[in-house]
N, CA, C and O atoms as a CHARMM CRD file, in Angstrom:
* protein
*
  332
    1    1 MET  N    -11.61800  10.28000 -23.59100 PROA 1      0.00000
    2    1 MET  CA   -11.85400  10.80800 -22.25800 PROA 1      0.00000
    3    1 MET  C    -12.57000  12.14900 -22.36000 PROA 1      0.00000
    4    1 MET  O    -11.95500  13.21400 -22.30700 PROA 1      0.00000
    5    2 GLN  N    -13.85500  12.06300 -22.50400 PROA 2      0.00000
    6    2 GLN  CA   -14.62100  13.27800 -22.73100 PROA 2      0.00000
    7    2 GLN  C    -14.82600  14.11300 -21.47700 PROA 2      0.00000
    8    2 GLN  O    -15.21600  15.27600 -21.57600 PROA 2      0.00000
    9    3 HSD  N    -14.57600  13.55100 -20.30100 PROA 3      0.00000
   10    3 HSD  CA   -14.81500  14.29100 -19.05600 PROA 3      0.00000
   11    3 HSD  C    -13.54300  14.78200 -18.37900 PROA 3      0.00000
   12    3 HSD  O    -13.58800  15.22000 -17.22900 PROA 3      0.00000
   13    4 ILE  N    -12.41100  14.71600 -19.07300 PROA 4      0.00000
   14    4 ILE  CA   -11.15000  15.06800 -18.43800 PROA 4      0.00000
   15    4 ILE  C    -11.11500  16.53800 -18.00100 PROA 4      0.00000
   16    4 ILE  O    -10.55700  16.86300 -16.95300 PROA 4      0.00000
   17    5 GLU  N    -11.70300  17.40900 -18.79500 PROA 5      0.00000
   18    5 GLU  CA   -11.70400  18.83100 -18.43700 PROA 5      0.00000
   19    5 GLU  C    -12.47000  19.06500 -17.13800 PROA 5      0.00000
   20    5 GLU  O    -12.03800  19.84700 -16.29100 PROA 5      0.00000
   21    6 GLU  N    -13.60100  18.39200 -16.98200 PROA 6      0.00000
   22    6 GLU  CA   -14.38400  18.53500 -15.75500 PROA 6      0.00000
   23    6 GLU  C    -13.63300  17.97100 -14.55000 PROA 6      0.00000
   24    6 GLU  O    -13.66700  18.55500 -13.46700 PROA 6      0.00000
   25    7 VAL  N    -12.96000  16.84500 -14.73400 PROA 7      0.00000
   26    7 VAL  CA   -12.17500  16.25600 -13.64500 PROA 7      0.00000
   27    7 VAL  C    -11.03200  17.19100 -13.26800 PROA 7      0.00000
   28    7 VAL  O    -10.75600  17.38900 -12.08500 PROA 7      0.00000
   29    8 ARG  N    -10.36900  17.76400 -14.26400 PROA 8      0.00000
   30    8 ARG  CA    -9.29300  18.74200 -13.99300 PROA 8      0.00000
   31    8 ARG  C     -9.82200  19.93100 -13.19300 PROA 8      0.00000
   32    8 ARG  O     -9.17900  20.38700 -12.24700 PROA 8      0.00000
   33    9 ASN  N    -10.98800  20.42600 -13.57700 PROA 9      0.00000
   34    9 ASN  CA   -11.57700  21.56300 -12.86800 PROA 9      0.00000
   35    9 ASN  C    -11.89400  21.20900 -11.41800 PROA 9      0.00000
   36    9 ASN  O    -11.64200  22.00400 -10.51200 PROA 9      0.00000
   37   10 ILE  N    -12.44300  20.02300 -11.20100 PROA 10     0.00000
   38   10 ILE  CA   -12.77500  19.59700  -9.84100 PROA 10     0.00000
   39   10 ILE  C    -11.50900  19.45300  -9.00500 PROA 10     0.00000
   40   10 ILE  O    -11.46100  19.92300  -7.86800 PROA 10     0.00000
   41   11 LEU  N    -10.48800  18.81000  -9.55700 PROA 11     0.00000
   42   11 LEU  CA    -9.22100  18.69100  -8.83800 PROA 11     0.00000
   43   11 LEU  C     -8.66000  20.06500  -8.48500 PROA 11     0.00000
   44   11 LEU  O     -8.21300  20.29700  -7.36200 PROA 11     0.00000
   45   12 SER  N     -8.68900  20.95500  -9.44500 PROA 12     0.00000
   46   12 SER  CA    -8.16900  22.30000  -9.22700 PROA 12     0.00000
   47   12 SER  C     -8.94000  23.03700  -8.14600 PROA 12     0.00000
   48   12 SER  O     -8.34100  23.68300  -7.28600 PROA 12     0.00000
   49   13 ASP  N    -10.26400  22.94500  -8.18300 PROA 13     0.00000
   50   13 ASP  CA   -11.09500  23.63500  -7.19800 PROA 13     0.00000
   51   13 ASP  C    -10.90500  23.06100  -5.80500 PROA 13     0.00000
   52   13 ASP  O    -10.69100  23.80800  -4.85000 PROA 13     0.00000
   53   14 VAL  N    -10.98100  21.74000  -5.67900 PROA 14     0.00000
   54   14 VAL  CA   -10.89100  21.10400  -4.36300 PROA 14     0.00000
   55   14 VAL  C     -9.49800  21.29100  -3.74900 PROA 14     0.00000
   56   14 VAL  O     -9.36600  21.51700  -2.54600 PROA 14     0.00000
   57   15 LEU  N     -8.47100  21.19400  -4.58400 PROA 15     0.00000
   58   15 LEU  CA    -7.09800  21.27400  -4.08700 PROA 15     0.00000
   59   15 LEU  C     -6.51900  22.68700  -4.14200 PROA 15     0.00000
   60   15 LEU  O     -5.37900  22.90900  -3.73600 PROA 15     0.00000
   61   16 SER  N     -7.30000  23.63400  -4.64300 PROA 16     0.00000
   62   16 SER  CA    -6.83600  25.02900  -4.78400 PROA 16     0.00000
   63   16 SER  C     -5.49800  25.09300  -5.52800 PROA 16     0.00000
   64   16 SER  O     -4.52200  25.65400  -5.03000 PROA 16     0.00000
   65   17 LEU  N     -5.47100  24.51300  -6.71800 PROA 17     0.00000
   66   17 LEU  CA    -4.23200  24.42800  -7.48900 PROA 17     0.00000
   67   17 LEU  C     -3.88300  25.70500  -8.23900 PROA 17     0.00000
   68   17 LEU  O     -2.72700  25.89400  -8.61800 PROA 17     0.00000
   69   18 GLY  N     -4.84400  26.57700  -8.46100 PROA 18     0.00000
   70   18 GLY  CA    -4.56900  27.81900  -9.17700 PROA 18     0.00000
   71   18 GLY  C     -4.02500  27.54500 -10.56900 PROA 18     0.00000
   72   18 GLY  O     -4.59000  26.74900 -11.31900 PROA 18     0.00000
   73   19 GLU  N     -2.93500  28.20300 -10.91000 PROA 19     0.00000
   74   19 GLU  CA    -2.34400  28.08500 -12.24800 PROA 19     0.00000
   75   19 GLU  C     -1.77000  26.69400 -12.52300 PROA 19     0.00000
   76   19 GLU  O     -1.58100  26.32500 -13.68200 PROA 19     0.00000
   77   20 ARG  N     -1.49400  25.92100 -11.47600 PROA 20     0.00000
   78   20 ARG  CA    -0.96700  24.56200 -11.68500 PROA 20     0.00000
   79   20 ARG  C     -1.98100  23.68700 -12.41000 PROA 20     0.00000
   80   20 ARG  O     -1.61400  22.66300 -12.98600 PROA 20     0.00000
   81   21 ARG  N     -3.25100  24.07800 -12.38800 PROA 21     0.00000
   82   21 ARG  CA    -4.30000  23.34300 -13.09300 PROA 21     0.00000
   83   21 ARG  C     -3.95100  23.20300 -14.57200 PROA 21     0.00000
   84   21 ARG  O     -4.21500  22.16800 -15.18500 PROA 21     0.00000
   85   22 ASN  N     -3.36100  24.24500 -15.13500 PROA 22     0.00000
   86   22 ASN  CA    -3.04800  24.26300 -16.56300 PROA 22     0.00000
   87   22 ASN  C     -2.03900  23.19500 -16.97100 PROA 22     0.00000
   88   22 ASN  O     -1.97800  22.82700 -18.14400 PROA 22     0.00000
   89   23 SER  N     -1.25300  22.69500 -16.03500 PROA 23     0.00000
   90   23 SER  CA    -0.25800  21.67500 -16.37000 PROA 23     0.00000
   91   23 SER  C     -0.80600  20.25600 -16.23200 PROA 23     0.00000
   92   23 SER  O     -0.10700  19.29300 -16.54800 PROA 23     0.00000
   93   24 LEU  N     -2.05400  20.11500 -15.76100 PROA 24     0.00000
   94   24 LEU  CA    -2.64100  18.78600 -15.60200 PROA 24     0.00000
   95   24 LEU  C     -3.10500  18.22900 -16.94300 PROA 24     0.00000
   96   24 LEU  O     -3.84800  18.88000 -17.67700 PROA 24     0.00000
   97   25 ASN  N     -2.65500  17.01200 -17.24900 PROA 25     0.00000
   98   25 ASN  CA    -3.14600  16.30500 -18.42100 PROA 25     0.00000
   99   25 ASN  C     -3.40000  14.85100 -18.02100 PROA 25     0.00000
  100   25 ASN  O     -3.22100  14.49700 -16.85600 PROA 25     0.00000
  101   26 ALA  N     -3.80500  14.02300 -18.94800 PROA 26     0.00000
  102   26 ALA  CA    -4.17800  12.64100 -18.63100 PROA 26     0.00000
  103   26 ALA  C     -3.05500  11.86800 -17.96100 PROA 26     0.00000
  104   26 ALA  O     -3.31600  10.98100 -17.14800 PROA 26     0.00000
  105   27 ASP  N     -1.81500  12.19000 -18.28800 PROA 27     0.00000
  106   27 ASP  CA    -0.66700  11.45600 -17.74200 PROA 27     0.00000
  107   27 ASP  C     -0.11700  12.06300 -16.45400 PROA 27     0.00000
  108   27 ASP  O      0.83400  11.53200 -15.88100 PROA 27     0.00000
  109   28 SER  N     -0.69800  13.16000 -15.99500 PROA 28     0.00000
  110   28 SER  CA    -0.19600  13.81300 -14.77800 PROA 28     0.00000
  111   28 SER  C     -0.42200  12.92800 -13.55900 PROA 28     0.00000
  112   28 SER  O     -1.55000  12.51300 -13.29100 PROA 28     0.00000
  113   29 PRO  N      0.65600  12.63700 -12.81300 PROA 29     0.00000
  114   29 PRO  CA     0.49700  11.83000 -11.60000 PROA 29     0.00000
  115   29 PRO  C     -0.22700  12.62100 -10.51200 PROA 29     0.00000
  116   29 PRO  O     -0.09800  13.84200 -10.42500 PROA 29     0.00000
  117   30 LEU  N     -0.98700  11.90900  -9.68800 PROA 30     0.00000
  118   30 LEU  CA    -1.73300  12.55600  -8.60900 PROA 30     0.00000
  119   30 LEU  C     -1.14600  12.20100  -7.24500 PROA 30     0.00000
  120   30 LEU  O     -0.41900  13.00100  -6.65700 PROA 30     0.00000
  121   31 LEU  N     -1.45600  11.00200  -6.73700 PROA 31     0.00000
  122   31 LEU  CA    -0.98100  10.61700  -5.40600 PROA 31     0.00000
  123   31 LEU  C      0.53900  10.65200  -5.34600 PROA 31     0.00000
  124   31 LEU  O      1.21800  10.04700  -6.17600 PROA 31     0.00000
  125   32 GLY  N      1.05400  11.35200  -4.37500 PROA 32     0.00000
  126   32 GLY  CA     2.49500  11.46400  -4.21200 PROA 32     0.00000
  127   32 GLY  C      3.11900  12.58800  -5.01200 PROA 32     0.00000
  128   32 GLY  O      4.25900  12.97100  -4.74700 PROA 32     0.00000
  129   33 ALA  N      2.40400  13.12600  -5.98300 PROA 33     0.00000
  130   33 ALA  CA     2.95300  14.18500  -6.83300 PROA 33     0.00000
  131   33 ALA  C      2.36200  15.54900  -6.50000 PROA 33     0.00000
  132   33 ALA  O      2.99700  16.57700  -6.73700 PROA 33     0.00000
  133   34 ILE  N      1.14700  15.56400  -5.95200 PROA 34     0.00000
  134   34 ILE  CA     0.49600  16.81900  -5.58200 PROA 34     0.00000
  135   34 ILE  C      0.38900  16.83800  -4.05600 PROA 34     0.00000
  136   34 ILE  O     -0.40700  16.09400  -3.48200 PROA 34     0.00000
  137   35 PRO  N      1.17800  17.67700  -3.40400 PROA 35     0.00000
  138   35 PRO  CA     1.20900  17.67900  -1.93000 PROA 35     0.00000
  139   35 PRO  C     -0.16400  17.90200  -1.29300 PROA 35     0.00000
  140   35 PRO  O     -0.43400  17.38400  -0.21000 PROA 35     0.00000
  141   36 GLU  N     -1.02000  18.66100  -1.95000 PROA 36     0.00000
  142   36 GLU  CA    -2.34300  18.94700  -1.39400 PROA 36     0.00000
  143   36 GLU  C     -3.26300  17.72500  -1.37400 PROA 36     0.00000
  144   36 GLU  O     -4.27400  17.71700  -0.67100 PROA 36     0.00000
  145   37 LEU  N     -2.91400  16.69800  -2.14300 PROA 37     0.00000
  146   37 LEU  CA    -3.77300  15.52100  -2.26000 PROA 37     0.00000
  147   37 LEU  C     -3.44000  14.52000  -1.14700 PROA 37     0.00000
  148   37 LEU  O     -2.79000  13.50000  -1.38000 PROA 37     0.00000
  149   38 ASP  N     -3.89900  14.83500   0.05900 PROA 38     0.00000
  150   38 ASP  CA    -3.74400  13.92000   1.18900 PROA 38     0.00000
  151   38 ASP  C     -5.03200  13.12800   1.36400 PROA 38     0.00000
  152   38 ASP  O     -5.94300  13.24300   0.54400 PROA 38     0.00000
  153   39 SER  N     -5.12000  12.33100   2.41300 PROA 39     0.00000
  154   39 SER  CA    -6.27600  11.44700   2.58200 PROA 39     0.00000
  155   39 SER  C     -7.58600  12.21600   2.69800 PROA 39     0.00000
  156   39 SER  O     -8.60500  11.78000   2.16300 PROA 39     0.00000
  157   40 MET  N     -7.57500  13.35000   3.38800 PROA 40     0.00000
  158   40 MET  CA    -8.79700  14.15300   3.50100 PROA 40     0.00000
  159   40 MET  C     -9.16900  14.76500   2.15300 PROA 40     0.00000
  160   40 MET  O    -10.34800  14.85500   1.81200 PROA 40     0.00000
  161   41 ALA  N     -8.17900  15.17600   1.40300 PROA 41     0.00000
  162   41 ALA  CA    -8.44900  15.75900   0.08600 PROA 41     0.00000
  163   41 ALA  C     -9.02200  14.71800  -0.85800 PROA 41     0.00000
  164   41 ALA  O     -9.87500  15.04400  -1.68400 PROA 41     0.00000
  165   42 VAL  N     -8.57100  13.46200  -0.75600 PROA 42     0.00000
  166   42 VAL  CA    -9.12800  12.39100  -1.58000 PROA 42     0.00000
  167   42 VAL  C    -10.62200  12.26600  -1.32200 PROA 42     0.00000
  168   42 VAL  O    -11.41200  12.14400  -2.25700 PROA 42     0.00000
  169   43 VAL  N    -11.00600  12.29600  -0.04600 PROA 43     0.00000
  170   43 VAL  CA   -12.42400  12.22300   0.32000 PROA 43     0.00000
  171   43 VAL  C    -13.18600  13.40100  -0.28000 PROA 43     0.00000
  172   43 VAL  O    -14.28300  13.22900  -0.80900 PROA 43     0.00000
  173   44 ASN  N    -12.61000  14.58600  -0.19700 PROA 44     0.00000
  174   44 ASN  CA   -13.25900  15.78200  -0.74100 PROA 44     0.00000
  175   44 ASN  C    -13.37800  15.71800  -2.26100 PROA 44     0.00000
  176   44 ASN  O    -14.38800  16.14800  -2.81900 PROA 44     0.00000
  177   45 VAL  N    -12.36500  15.18900  -2.93400 PROA 45     0.00000
  178   45 VAL  CA   -12.41700  15.04100  -4.39100 PROA 45     0.00000
  179   45 VAL  C    -13.51400  14.05000  -4.77200 PROA 45     0.00000
  180   45 VAL  O    -14.28400  14.30000  -5.69900 PROA 45     0.00000
  181   46 ILE  N    -13.58500  12.93300  -4.06400 PROA 46     0.00000
  182   46 ILE  CA   -14.61900  11.93400  -4.35200 PROA 46     0.00000
  183   46 ILE  C    -16.00800  12.53900  -4.16700 PROA 46     0.00000
  184   46 ILE  O    -16.89500  12.33700  -4.99700 PROA 46     0.00000
  185   47 THR  N    -16.19400  13.28200  -3.07600 PROA 47     0.00000
  186   47 THR  CA   -17.48800  13.92100  -2.81800 PROA 47     0.00000
  187   47 THR  C    -17.83300  14.91200  -3.92900 PROA 47     0.00000
  188   47 THR  O    -18.97600  14.96400  -4.38300 PROA 47     0.00000
  189   48 ALA  N    -16.85400  15.69000  -4.36200 PROA 48     0.00000
  190   48 ALA  CA   -17.08200  16.65900  -5.43500 PROA 48     0.00000
  191   48 ALA  C    -17.43100  15.95400  -6.75000 PROA 48     0.00000
  192   48 ALA  O    -18.29900  16.41300  -7.49300 PROA 48     0.00000
  193   49 LEU  N    -16.75500  14.84400  -7.03200 PROA 49     0.00000
  194   49 LEU  CA   -17.06100  14.07400  -8.24400 PROA 49     0.00000
  195   49 LEU  C    -18.47100  13.50100  -8.17400 PROA 49     0.00000
  196   49 LEU  O    -19.20800  13.53700  -9.15900 PROA 49     0.00000
  197   50 GLU  N    -18.84500  12.97500  -7.01800 PROA 50     0.00000
  198   50 GLU  CA   -20.19300  12.43300  -6.84400 PROA 50     0.00000
  199   50 GLU  C    -21.24700  13.51200  -7.08100 PROA 50     0.00000
  200   50 GLU  O    -22.23700  13.28400  -7.77600 PROA 50     0.00000
  201   51 ASP  N    -21.02300  14.68500  -6.49700 PROA 51     0.00000
  202   51 ASP  CA   -21.98300  15.78600  -6.64500 PROA 51     0.00000
  203   51 ASP  C    -22.06700  16.26500  -8.09300 PROA 51     0.00000
  204   51 ASP  O    -23.15700  16.44600  -8.63500 PROA 51     0.00000
  205   52 HSD  N    -20.92400  16.46400  -8.70000 PROA 52     0.00000
  206   52 HSD  CA   -20.88500  17.01800 -10.06400 PROA 52     0.00000
  207   52 HSD  C    -21.48200  16.05800 -11.09200 PROA 52     0.00000
  208   52 HSD  O    -22.26600  16.46500 -11.94900 PROA 52     0.00000
  209   53 PHE  N    -21.10600  14.78300 -11.00100 PROA 53     0.00000
  210   53 PHE  CA   -21.52000  13.81300 -12.01400 PROA 53     0.00000
  211   53 PHE  C    -22.75700  13.01100 -11.61100 PROA 53     0.00000
  212   53 PHE  O    -23.23600  12.17600 -12.37800 PROA 53     0.00000
  213   54 ASP  N    -23.26600  13.26300 -10.41800 PROA 54     0.00000
  214   54 ASP  CA   -24.42900  12.54200  -9.89400 PROA 54     0.00000
  215   54 ASP  C    -24.18700  11.03000  -9.91300 PROA 54     0.00000
  216   54 ASP  O    -24.99500  10.25800 -10.42900 PROA 54     0.00000
  217   55 ILE  N    -23.05400  10.63500  -9.33700 PROA 55     0.00000
  218   55 ILE  CA   -22.68300   9.23300  -9.21200 PROA 55     0.00000
  219   55 ILE  C    -22.52800   8.90100  -7.73100 PROA 55     0.00000
  220   55 ILE  O    -22.44900   9.79400  -6.88700 PROA 55     0.00000
  221   56 THR  N    -22.48800   7.61700  -7.43200 PROA 56     0.00000
  222   56 THR  CA   -22.23100   7.15900  -6.07600 PROA 56     0.00000
  223   56 THR  C    -21.00300   6.27100  -6.10200 PROA 56     0.00000
  224   56 THR  O    -20.91300   5.34200  -6.90600 PROA 56     0.00000
  225   57 VAL  N    -20.05600   6.56000  -5.22000 PROA 57     0.00000
  226   57 VAL  CA   -18.81800   5.79700  -5.15400 PROA 57     0.00000
  227   57 VAL  C    -18.77900   5.06500  -3.82200 PROA 57     0.00000
  228   57 VAL  O    -18.84000   5.68500  -2.76100 PROA 57     0.00000
  229   58 ASP  N    -18.67700   3.75100  -3.88500 PROA 58     0.00000
  230   58 ASP  CA   -18.55500   2.93900  -2.67700 PROA 58     0.00000
  231   58 ASP  C    -17.08900   2.88000  -2.25100 PROA 58     0.00000
  232   58 ASP  O    -16.18500   2.95500  -3.08300 PROA 58     0.00000
  233   59 ASP  N    -16.87100   2.74600  -0.95100 PROA 59     0.00000
  234   59 ASP  CA   -15.50800   2.71300  -0.42000 PROA 59     0.00000
  235   59 ASP  C    -14.64100   1.64200  -1.06300 PROA 59     0.00000
  236   59 ASP  O    -13.45000   1.85600  -1.28900 PROA 59     0.00000
  237   60 ASP  N    -15.23200   0.48900  -1.35700 PROA 60     0.00000
  238   60 ASP  CA   -14.44300  -0.61400  -1.90200 PROA 60     0.00000
  239   60 ASP  C    -14.10800  -0.44600  -3.39000 PROA 60     0.00000
  240   60 ASP  O    -13.40000  -1.27500  -3.96200 PROA 60     0.00000
  241   61 GLU  N    -14.61200   0.61600  -4.01100 PROA 61     0.00000
  242   61 GLU  CA   -14.32200   0.85900  -5.43400 PROA 61     0.00000
  243   61 GLU  C    -13.06400   1.70400  -5.63000 PROA 61     0.00000
  244   61 GLU  O    -12.50800   1.75800  -6.72700 PROA 61     0.00000
  245   62 ILE  N    -12.62700   2.35600  -4.57100 PROA 62     0.00000
  246   62 ILE  CA   -11.50900   3.28500  -4.67200 PROA 62     0.00000
  247   62 ILE  C    -10.21200   2.60200  -4.23700 PROA 62     0.00000
  248   62 ILE  O    -10.15600   1.92600  -3.21000 PROA 62     0.00000
  249   63 SER  N     -9.17600   2.79900  -5.05000 PROA 63     0.00000
  250   63 SER  CA    -7.84700   2.30200  -4.68500 PROA 63     0.00000
  251   63 SER  C     -6.82800   3.36100  -5.07700 PROA 63     0.00000
  252   63 SER  O     -7.16300   4.35700  -5.71800 PROA 63     0.00000
  253   64 ALA  N     -5.59900   3.13800  -4.68900 PROA 64     0.00000
  254   64 ALA  CA    -4.53800   4.06800  -5.07400 PROA 64     0.00000
  255   64 ALA  C     -4.42500   4.14500  -6.59200 PROA 64     0.00000
  256   64 ALA  O     -4.06300   5.18800  -7.13800 PROA 64     0.00000
  257   65 LYS  N     -4.73400   3.04400  -7.27200 PROA 65     0.00000
  258   65 LYS  CA    -4.66200   3.01700  -8.73900 PROA 65     0.00000
  259   65 LYS  C     -5.65200   4.00900  -9.36000 PROA 65     0.00000
  260   65 LYS  O     -5.37700   4.59100 -10.41000 PROA 65     0.00000
  261   66 THR  N     -6.80400   4.19800  -8.70700 PROA 66     0.00000
  262   66 THR  CA    -7.80100   5.15800  -9.19900 PROA 66     0.00000
  263   66 THR  C     -7.20600   6.55500  -9.24700 PROA 66     0.00000
  264   66 THR  O     -7.46000   7.31500 -10.18100 PROA 66     0.00000
  265   67 PHE  N     -6.40800   6.89200  -8.22800 PROA 67     0.00000
  266   67 PHE  CA    -5.81900   8.22200  -8.11400 PROA 67     0.00000
  267   67 PHE  C     -4.37200   8.26300  -8.59500 PROA 67     0.00000
  268   67 PHE  O     -3.61100   9.14400  -8.19300 PROA 67     0.00000
  269   68 GLU  N     -3.98600   7.32100  -9.44800 PROA 68     0.00000
  270   68 GLU  CA    -2.62400   7.27900  -9.96600 PROA 68     0.00000
  271   68 GLU  C     -2.33900   8.48100 -10.86900 PROA 68     0.00000
  272   68 GLU  O     -1.32700   9.16300 -10.70900 PROA 68     0.00000
  273   69 THR  N     -3.24800   8.73200 -11.82600 PROA 69     0.00000
  274   69 THR  CA    -3.08800   9.85900 -12.74900 PROA 69     0.00000
  275   69 THR  C     -4.44200  10.54300 -12.95900 PROA 69     0.00000
  276   69 THR  O     -5.48300  10.03000 -12.54900 PROA 69     0.00000
  277   70 VAL  N     -4.40200  11.69100 -13.59400 PROA 70     0.00000
  278   70 VAL  CA    -5.64600  12.37800 -13.95600 PROA 70     0.00000
  279   70 VAL  C     -6.45200  11.48400 -14.89600 PROA 70     0.00000
  280   70 VAL  O     -7.67700  11.41800 -14.79800 PROA 70     0.00000
  281   71 GLY  N     -5.76800  10.80500 -15.79600 PROA 71     0.00000
  282   71 GLY  CA    -6.43400   9.91300 -16.74000 PROA 71     0.00000
  283   71 GLY  C     -7.11500   8.73200 -16.05300 PROA 71     0.00000
  284   71 GLY  O     -8.23600   8.37200 -16.41200 PROA 71     0.00000
  285   72 SER  N     -6.45200   8.12900 -15.07100 PROA 72     0.00000
  286   72 SER  CA    -7.06500   6.98600 -14.38200 PROA 72     0.00000
  287   72 SER  C     -8.28000   7.42800 -13.57700 PROA 72     0.00000
  288   72 SER  O     -9.26100   6.69200 -13.47700 PROA 72     0.00000
  289   73 LEU  N     -8.21900   8.61800 -13.00900 PROA 73     0.00000
  290   73 LEU  CA    -9.37500   9.14300 -12.27300 PROA 73     0.00000
  291   73 LEU  C    -10.52200   9.44100 -13.23600 PROA 73     0.00000
  292   73 LEU  O    -11.68200   9.17000 -12.92600 PROA 73     0.00000
  293   74 THR  N    -10.20200   9.99400 -14.39400 PROA 74     0.00000
  294   74 THR  CA   -11.22300  10.27600 -15.40600 PROA 74     0.00000
  295   74 THR  C    -11.85100   8.98000 -15.90800 PROA 74     0.00000
  296   74 THR  O    -13.06800   8.90900 -16.07700 PROA 74     0.00000
  297   75 GLN  N    -11.04100   7.96300 -16.14700 PROA 75     0.00000
  298   75 GLN  CA   -11.57300   6.66600 -16.59300 PROA 75     0.00000
  299   75 GLN  C    -12.51000   6.08100 -15.54300 PROA 75     0.00000
  300   75 GLN  O    -13.54400   5.50600 -15.88300 PROA 75     0.00000
  301   76 PHE  N    -12.15100   6.22700 -14.26400 PROA 76     0.00000
  302   76 PHE  CA   -13.01300   5.73900 -13.19500 PROA 76     0.00000
  303   76 PHE  C    -14.37100   6.43700 -13.25500 PROA 76     0.00000
  304   76 PHE  O    -15.41300   5.78600 -13.18200 PROA 76     0.00000
  305   77 VAL  N    -14.35300   7.75900 -13.38900 PROA 77     0.00000
  306   77 VAL  CA   -15.60400   8.52200 -13.45900 PROA 77     0.00000
  307   77 VAL  C    -16.42400   8.06500 -14.66100 PROA 77     0.00000
  308   77 VAL  O    -17.63500   7.87700 -14.54600 PROA 77     0.00000
  309   78 GLU  N    -15.78700   7.88700 -15.79800 PROA 78     0.00000
  310   78 GLU  CA   -16.52900   7.48900 -16.99600 PROA 78     0.00000
  311   78 GLU  C    -17.08700   6.07800 -16.87300 PROA 78     0.00000
  312   78 GLU  O    -18.14700   5.79300 -17.43000 PROA 78     0.00000
  313   79 GLN  N    -16.40300   5.18900 -16.15900 PROA 79     0.00000
  314   79 GLN  CA   -16.94900   3.85900 -15.89200 PROA 79     0.00000
  315   79 GLN  C    -18.18900   3.96000 -15.00900 PROA 79     0.00000
  316   79 GLN  O    -19.17600   3.25800 -15.23100 PROA 79     0.00000
  317   80 LYS  N    -18.13600   4.84000 -14.00200 PROA 80     0.00000
  318   80 LYS  CA   -19.27900   5.03600 -13.11000 PROA 80     0.00000
  319   80 LYS  C    -20.47600   5.61600 -13.88000 PROA 80     0.00000
  320   80 LYS  O    -21.62000   5.23500 -13.63500 PROA 80     0.00000
  321   81 LEU  N    -20.20800   6.51900 -14.79000 PROA 81     0.00000
  322   81 LEU  CA   -21.27700   7.11700 -15.58400 PROA 81     0.00000
  323   81 LEU  C    -21.92800   6.09800 -16.50800 PROA 81     0.00000
  324   81 LEU  O    -23.10800   6.22400 -16.83400 PROA 81     0.00000
  325   82 ALA  N    -21.17800   5.09600 -16.92900 PROA 82     0.00000
  326   82 ALA  CA   -21.69500   4.08200 -17.85900 PROA 82     0.00000
  327   82 ALA  C    -22.53900   3.01600 -17.15900 PROA 82     0.00000
  328   82 ALA  O    -23.24400   2.24800 -17.81400 PROA 82     0.00000
  329   83 GLU  N    -22.46400   2.97400 -15.82900 PROA 83     0.00000
  330   83 GLU  CA   -23.22000   1.96200 -15.07200 PROA 83     0.00000
  331   83 GLU  C    -24.69500   2.24000 -15.08700 PROA 83     0.00000
  332   83 GLU  O    -25.47200   1.48700 -14.50000 PROA 83     0.00000
């Protein structure tokens, strides 16, 4: 997972996590575990990922499983980059 640091930074910036960013790792749960990650924040995170990585995410590609952990979100981004 070569892009995990960038995904962590984006999550931290969009959600204003501050020092909590340091505790995020591949196994860190997202949905339901980070109060700031509501439906609007998910949209903002996706937009930030699209801008940063120059990818396009279609609505039907995103599921709760994508946002299960930091690792699953990173894997999603890396799959998009490989397309």
